[in-house]
Backbone as ProteinMPNN parsed JSONL, in Angstrom:
{"seq_chain_A": "MGLSLIISILITFLVIVLVLYLINMLPIDARMRQIARVIVIIIGIISLLKYLAVF", "coords_chain_A": {"N_chain_A": [[12.177, -24.755, 5.822], [9.686, -24.02, 4.858], [8.425, -22.763, 6.995], [10.029, -20.509, 7.365], [9.562, -19.14, 5.031], [6.807, -18.498, 5.24], [6.993, -16.827, 7.495], [8.548, -14.751, 6.418], [6.834, -13.752, 4.425], [4.692, -12.883, 5.99], [5.957, -10.86, 7.536], [6.715, -9.083, 5.454], [4.084, -8.415, 4.609], [3.167, -7.097, 6.883], [4.868, -4.898, 7.041], [4.144, -3.594, 4.683], [1.46, -2.855, 5.334], [2.06, -1.169, 7.507], [3.526, 0.941, 6.321], [1.569, 1.938, 4.55], [-0.221, 2.898, 6.447], [1.309, 4.86, 7.647], [1.605, 6.558, 5.487], [-1.005, 7.533, 5.21], [-1.081, 9.147, 7.414], [0.467, 11.325, 6.757], [0.735, 14.826, 6.139], [-0.201, 15.541, 3.318], [-1.238, 16.329, -0.036], [-4.253, 14.913, -1.338], [-4.128, 13.664, -3.861], [-1.372, 13.081, -4.158], [-1.088, 11.422, -2.018], [-2.597, 9.255, -2.846], [-1.099, 8.412, -5.063], [1.296, 7.657, -3.83], [0.293, 5.513, -2.22], [-0.367, 3.676, -4.295], [2.159, 3.175, -5.34], [3.462, 1.91, -3.179], [1.834, -0.31, -2.826], [2.305, -1.654, -5.299], [5.057, -2.163, -5.136], [4.999, -3.807, -2.872], [3.464, -6.006, -3.809], [5.19, -7.039, -5.822], [7.393, -7.761, -4.171], [6.273, -9.706, -2.624], [5.629, -11.623, -4.614], [8.149, -12.236, -5.298], [9.03, -13.635, -3.065], [7.419, -15.876, -3.354], [8.646, -17.123, -5.418], [8.017, -16.431, -8.086], [9.281, -14.499, -9.593]], "CA_chain_A": [[12.14, -23.736, 4.782], [8.338, -23.588, 4.729], [8.109, -21.792, 8.062], [10.727, -19.248, 7.147], [8.814, -18.527, 3.884], [5.591, -17.917, 5.819], [7.363, -15.689, 8.354], [8.996, -13.623, 5.491], [5.649, -13.185, 3.824], [3.996, -12.117, 7.081], [6.745, -9.646, 7.833], [6.567, -8.194, 4.262], [2.738, -7.908, 4.612], [3.055, -6.139, 8.028], [5.601, -3.695, 6.63], [3.297, -2.862, 3.73], [0.384, -2.23, 6.09], [2.57, -0.083, 8.303], [3.899, 2.015, 5.417], [0.319, 2.498, 4.105], [-0.765, 3.602, 7.63], [2.072, 6.037, 7.846], [1.231, 7.45, 4.331], [-2.211, 8.153, 5.564], [-0.844, 10.17, 8.433], [1.234, 12.456, 6.203], [-0.064, 16.004, 5.754], [0.058, 15.866, 1.88], [-2.414, 16.381, -0.919], [-4.893, 13.616, -1.512], [-3.607, 13.071, -5.071], [-0.059, 12.583, -3.928], [-1.24, 10.31, -1.078], [-3.026, 8.097, -3.664], [0.095, 7.948, -5.846], [2.203, 6.943, -2.87], [-0.301, 4.237, -1.934], [-0.265, 2.749, -5.441], [3.581, 2.75, -5.5], [3.699, 1.022, -2.063], [1.139, -1.577, -3.15], [2.978, -2.371, -6.41], [6.292, -2.697, -4.593], [4.697, -4.933, -2.007], [3.051, -7.188, -4.574], [6.354, -7.549, -6.434], [8.231, -8.456, -3.199], [5.535, -10.992, -2.242], [5.772, -12.54, -5.715], [9.544, -12.697, -5.257], [9.107, -14.692, -2.078], [6.785, -17.108, -3.9], [9.487, -17.619, -6.491], [7.545, -16.131, -9.401], [10.315, -13.786, -10.263]], "C_chain_A": [[10.736, -23.195, 4.663], [7.914, -22.544, 5.778], [8.775, -20.46, 7.866], [10.088, -18.434, 6.017], [7.558, -17.839, 4.425], [5.936, -16.702, 6.684], [7.833, -14.475, 7.471], [7.798, -12.999, 4.866], [4.877, -12.378, 4.845], [4.645, -10.799, 7.406], [6.606, -8.614, 6.656], [5.108, -7.588, 4.305], [2.551, -6.852, 5.712], [3.78, -4.825, 7.674], [4.796, -2.888, 5.603], [2.157, -2.156, 4.419], [0.866, -1.069, 6.931], [2.89, 1.16, 7.46], [2.588, 2.665, 4.88], [-0.349, 3.323, 5.172], [-0.036, 4.927, 7.795], [1.854, 7.094, 6.671], [-0.011, 8.175, 4.648], [-2.066, 9.221, 6.618], [-0.113, 11.401, 7.987], [0.332, 13.624, 5.81], [0.214, 16.413, 4.247], [-1.247, 15.878, 1.167], [-2.979, 14.95, -1.167], [-4.41, 12.887, -2.807], [-2.289, 12.424, -4.869], [-0.159, 11.364, -2.965], [-1.715, 9.087, -1.901], [-1.928, 7.535, -4.53], [1.064, 7.167, -4.976], [1.639, 5.611, -2.461], [-0.164, 3.275, -3.052], [1.197, 2.262, -5.579], [3.904, 1.737, -4.415], [3.067, -0.385, -2.353], [1.873, -2.34, -4.23], [4.299, -2.943, -5.903], [6.037, -3.902, -3.695], [4.255, -6.181, -2.727], [4.31, -7.823, -5.253], [7.272, -8.276, -5.396], [7.554, -9.703, -2.754], [5.682, -12.013, -3.336], [7.209, -13.123, -5.729], [9.742, -13.832, -4.228], [8.458, -15.962, -2.496], [7.464, -17.697, -5.096], [8.845, -17.423, -7.844], [8.522, -15.463, -10.229], [11.664, -14.372, -9.886]], "O_chain_A": [[10.577, -22.005, 4.388], [7.171, -21.602, 5.498], [8.198, -19.411, 8.149], [10.078, -17.203, 6.048], [7.295, -16.688, 4.076], [5.26, -15.676, 6.619], [7.525, -13.325, 7.783], [7.744, -11.772, 4.78], [4.451, -11.263, 4.545], [3.987, -9.766, 7.535], [6.405, -7.423, 6.892], [4.936, -6.393, 4.065], [1.871, -5.847, 5.51], [3.289, -3.747, 8.01], [4.771, -1.659, 5.649], [1.893, -0.987, 4.137], [0.155, -0.072, 7.062], [2.562, 2.283, 7.842], [2.546, 3.891, 4.777], [-0.979, 4.337, 4.869], [-0.645, 5.968, 8.044], [1.918, 8.306, 6.875], [-0.09, 9.373, 4.377], [-2.894, 10.13, 6.683], [-0.055, 12.401, 8.703], [-0.723, 13.418, 5.211], [0.778, 17.473, 3.973], [-2.268, 15.471, 1.721], [-2.25, 13.959, -1.193], [-4.301, 11.661, -2.831], [-2.072, 11.314, -5.353], [0.599, 10.404, -3.096], [-1.249, 7.977, -1.646], [-1.832, 6.322, -4.714], [1.58, 6.125, -5.381], [2.391, 4.643, -2.353], [0.14, 2.11, -2.798], [1.443, 1.097, -5.892], [4.583, 0.754, -4.713], [3.677, -1.436, -2.153], [2.056, -3.551, -4.108], [4.629, -4.089, -6.207], [6.765, -4.894, -3.748], [4.61, -7.291, -2.331], [4.447, -9.046, -5.239], [7.861, -9.305, -5.728], [8.231, -10.704, -2.521], [5.848, -13.194, -3.031], [7.451, -14.273, -6.096], [10.466, -14.802, -4.447], [8.87, -17.038, -2.063], [6.965, -18.632, -5.722], [9.122, -18.232, -8.73], [8.65, -15.75, -11.419], [12.697, -13.898, -10.359]]}, "name": "protein", "num_of_chains": 1, "seq": "MGLSLIISILITFLVIVLVLYLINMLPIDARMRQIARVIVIIIGIISLLKYLAVF"}
C-alpha cells in the first residue's frame, strides 16, 4: 500500500508539472495564464491532500 501511495503522488505531481508547462506554452494573455496556473495549483494541492487522506 505504501508503494502505490508514493507512485500515485508522483504521478499526480508529474501531471501538475506537465499541465503548468502546457499552460506556459499557450498564446494567451499573462493575466489569464496566471489565473490558470493558480487554478491548476489549487486542484493539484487538493488532489495531493486527498491521497494523503486529509480529505
